[in-house]
C-alpha positions in Angstrom: 0.4 -15.5 -9.6 1.5 -12.0 -10.7 5.0 -10.9 -9.9 6.3 -7.4 -9.4 9.7 -5.7 -8.9 10.3 -2.7 -6.8 11.7 0.2 -8.9 12.1 2.7 -6.0 13.0 2.2 -2.3 9.7 1.9 -0.6 8.7 1.4 3.0 12.1 0.0 4.0 12.4 -2.4 1.1 15.3 -2.0 -1.3 15.0 -1.3 -5.0 14.9 -4.5 -7.0 13.1 -6.6 -4.4 10.6 -9.0 -6.0 7.0 -9.4 -4.8 4.1 -11.7 -5.4 0.6 -10.2 -5.7 -1.4 -12.1 -3.0 -4.7 -10.3 -3.0 -6.5 -7.5 -4.9 -9.7 -5.8 -3.6 -11.8 -2.8 -4.5 -14.2 -0.8 -2.2 -16.1 2.2 -3.6 -13.6 2.8 -6.4 -10.4 2.4 -4.2 -8.3 -0.5 -5.2 -6.0 -2.1 -2.6 -3.3 -4.7 -3.3 -1.5 -7.0 -0.9 2.0 -8.1 -1.9 4.6 -10.4 -0.3 8.3 -10.7 -0.9 9.5 -13.9 -2.7 10.7 -15.4 0.6 7.2 -14.5 2.1 8.8 -12.6 5.1 7.4 -9.1 4.3 3.7 -8.3 3.6 2.6 -4.8 2.4 -0.8 -3.4 1.6 -0.8 -0.6 -1.0 -3.1 1.5 -3.1 -3.3 1.4 -6.9 -1.3 4.7 -7.2 1.5 3.3 -5.0 1.6 0.2 -7.1 1.9 2.1 -10.4 4.5 4.6 -9.0 6.8 2.1 -7.2 6.5 -1.3 -9.0 6.9 -2.8 -12.4 5.1 -6.0 -13.5 7.2 -9.1 -14.3 4.3 -11.1 -15.6 2.6 -14.2 -14.4 4.5 -17.2 -12.9 
């Protein structure tokens, strides 16, 4: 499972919050990602641009 760390405050989540990539989908060239916090309490759905701008990959667990 891929892990990401938030590098900017985003949608009420603090910088440094860690997320797991739960799902990845693409429809007519638009990629969408679903991420959950490590404690699984917060779920967000974001675009590829938002992922690149606000998150950094921590690798695969």
